[in-house]
N, C-alpha and C positions, 0 to 999 in steps of 0.2 A: 928447849928440847933437843936439839940436834946432840945435848952429850951423848941423850939416849941412843938416839938415830943413826946420829952420822949427820952428812949433809944431807938436802932436803933437795932431789935435784927435778921434782915437780910435783902437786899437790892436786889430788883429784875431788871436787867436791861430790858429797852421795847426790844421787837423788831420792832419796827417803827417807823416812826417818823425820822422829818431830819435837825428840825430849831432851837434846842438843842445841848450842848453840856453833859449835862447829864440830863436825863430819866430813873427813878425810880419805883418800888412799893418799901414803904418802911411800912414795918412790925413792929410793935410797941406796948406796951402792951393798946397802947387803939382802935388797930385797924389799918388795913390799909391808906396808904397815900400816895397819885401818886405826885411824886417832880419831875420837872423838874429845866434846870437852863443852866446857860449860862456865861462868863467872860464878867466883864461889860464892857471891852477896846471890845468886840466885835460887829462888827457893824451890828447881830441881837438882842443885846438886846433891840435892840426900840420893836421888836416884842414883846421879855416880858411885857416891859413897857406897849404896850397898850392893853395885855392879865388883867392885874392890872387895868387899864384903863377903861376896860366895863365892872368886877366883881359886880363892888355897884351897877348894877340894872339888872344884869342878875340873873332871876327867876330859884330858883334853879331845878326845873324841867325841865328844856331847856337846860343845860348846869351844869356840876359840878362845886361846890360851890368853889372857892378861901378861901380856911384857913388861909392860908396865905401867906407875902415874908419876906424876909428878904436879906438884903446886905450886905456880908461881906466879907472880905479877897479875894477883886480882883470877887468875882460871886455873882449872884442876884440869890436866889432861891424862886422858889413860889413850895407851897403846897397847892394840893386841893385832894377834898373830891373821895376818890377811886370808880367807875365805872364800873361795868363790864357790858357787853352787846359785841357783836361780830358786826366788820364792816358791813354796808348795801349792799346787793345783789343787785342792780338793774338790775339784768338781767331781761326778758319779764318773765312776771307769779311770780317773787318773793314776798314771803307775806310781805317781808319788804318793798317793791315800798309804799301802804298807810300811813305806818309808818313814814315812811319819808314828806310825803304829809301835812300832822297833826306835823310835826317837823319845815317845812319852815316857815308854817302857823302861829304858835304861833313864831316863831322870829318876823314873822310881825307885832302881837300886842304886844311886849314890849316895852314902850315906853322910850324914851332916853331923857336924860334932857339936854334942850336947848342949855345951855352954852358948853355943851358937845357936842351935833351936828353937830355945826359951824364949830366946829375944825377937823372934818374928815366927808368932804363932796368925795361922790363918784365923783360925777360930776368935781371937782379939781383935785383927785388925777388920775383921767381918761385922764383928759386933758394934765396933765403933764406925762403922759404913752408914750402917742401917738405922743407926741410933736416932737421929734426926727424920729419918726417913722413911720407919716403921710405921709409925701412927700417922703421917701426914696427907692430908689428901691427893689422891693421884694427880698429877701434874698438867697442865692446860694441853699440851700437846699426846697427853696418851691416849690410846685408841678405845675405841667403846667399849671393846671387849674387856681391856683394866679397866675402866670405868666400872661396870655392870660388873667384876666381878673380884671390885676393890677390897673388901670383906675377907672372902677368903684368899687371894692375895699375898693380905696382909697378915694372916691366920698363920701362913705358914712358911710365910717372908721371916718370921721372928724366930721360925726354932730352925730355923739355916744355922747359926750360928756353934747350936750342941749337937752336931754330928760332923762337924769339921776338924776335929780332936787328930790330934796324929802325928809322927815325925818324918814320914817323907818329905824329902823336896818337893818344892810347888814351884813351879816357874810362875803361873796365875796370870799369861798375855798369850799364850799360844793360839798367834793369828798366824795367820798366811806370811805376810812378812818377818813374822821369827824365825823361821824354818828357811833354811838354805842346806837345797836338794840337789843331789850332784851321788857320787855312785851309794854313798852312805846322805845321812842327814845331823844336821848339826842346828844347833837352836844358841839364838844370840839374844841382845837385851834383856838384858838378867835382873832389871831394876827392881822391878817390882816380886822376887822372891820370897818365899815365906815356905815356912814345913805345916800339915796339917794330914789330911785324910788321903789315901792313895786315890780315891775317886775325883779328886778334884779338876785335877789338869785333865784327861781325861772327857770330865764333863764340860769343859769351856772347850775344849775343839770339837768337840758332838755340836756346840752350838753356832761355830764357823762353815760344820760339813753342809748344816740344815742352810746356812746363809749358801753355801757355794749350790745348793739344787738339791740335797738330799733330803728326804721326808724326816719326820723326828723318828720313824721306827727305824729306817734304815740309819741315822746315825746312832741310834740307841744300838742297835744291832752291831755297827763297827766299836764304837765304847767297849761293850760287852767282849769283846778280845783284848782286853785289858787285863787283867788282874787285878786290878784296882778298884773298876767300873762293877768289875763282874760280883763283889762282895758285899757291894754297898747296898745298904738297905733302900727297898722303896720308897721309903719317907725321907729319907736322906737326900737323896736327889729330886722329890717335888719339891722339896722346902727350899734346896738349892735354887731350881729350875724361877721357882717365885722370886725367892732374893735379886736373881739377877734381873730380871724383868723391873724388876719395884727399883733397884738402882740405875739400870740404865735407862730406863722410858723415861728420868728423869734428867739423865746426862748427856747421854747421844738420841734423843727422841725417834731421828728420820733417818738415821744407817741401818743397810741390813743386819747386823750382829743384833740391835734390836730387836727387828722382827723376826728373824731367825729365833731369838730367845723368847719373845712373845711364842710363837706355833710352839718353843719346846712346853714352858709350861702351860697352855693349852692342852696340848697332848698330856702331859702328869696329868691334869686337874678336870680332864674329861672333858 
C-alpha cells in the first residue's frame, strides 16, 4: 500500500462506520488519506467494489475522490481524498438542512453511463428485497399498528417497484452519518448506489428528518423542495412508505429510523 501513499507516518482509526474491517485516516508526507478496507473473502467486499464502480462518474464536489484501490494479501483497500466536516444535523431549524437539500439535488443531476445504469436498477433490487417479505406475516416485533394494518401495507408495498424505474443516480443510504457538512456538503459511502426514480433519495432523507423530530407533513414539505419528489405521484410515495416499513420493521424493528418509517406510512395511509 505504501507504493500508493508513501510512508505512513500515523494511522488514526475512524470512530464510525460498520461495513469495513479497516477504516482509518493515514497521515502521509503528501497529506492525509482516508483508507477503508475489507478482506476479499468477506461477503461485504461487494460493497467496496460498488464504491469503485461509482467513482469514475462521481464529481469531486459531491463525493470524496477515490485516489486508488488495490487488492493484495487477501485485502481490498480503497484510498480516498480526505474530507473534513461534521455529520449532518437534521433536527428542526438546523442550518445543515438546506445544505443537505443542495447535496440531494446535486446527486440527482449526475449522469450515469448507460451501460452501468442498467445493471444497477433500483426497481429490480427492491423487487428482490420484497420477494420473501411481501406475503410473510408481520414480524414478532412489529408494532400493533403494523399488525392491524398488515393487509393494507402488503397491498401498497407490493406496488412500490412499479414506480421506481428511472435513470437518476440514487445513493439509497442518505442517513446523517453519510453527509459531511462544512461550507458545502459531500456524501460518502456509495456502497449501495443504484439508478431509479428521482424521488427515491429525497424520500429516504424524509424518513431521517422524521427520526430527527420533524412531523411527516413537515418532512414532506422539505422533500417537495426537490424537483424529483415534487414530481412523484402520490401512489408512488404511499407504496414506497409501506414497503420501507415492511422491510425495516423486520430487519431493524426497534430503531428510530423504523419508527420514523412507520410514522410516514401512517401519514400516507391515513
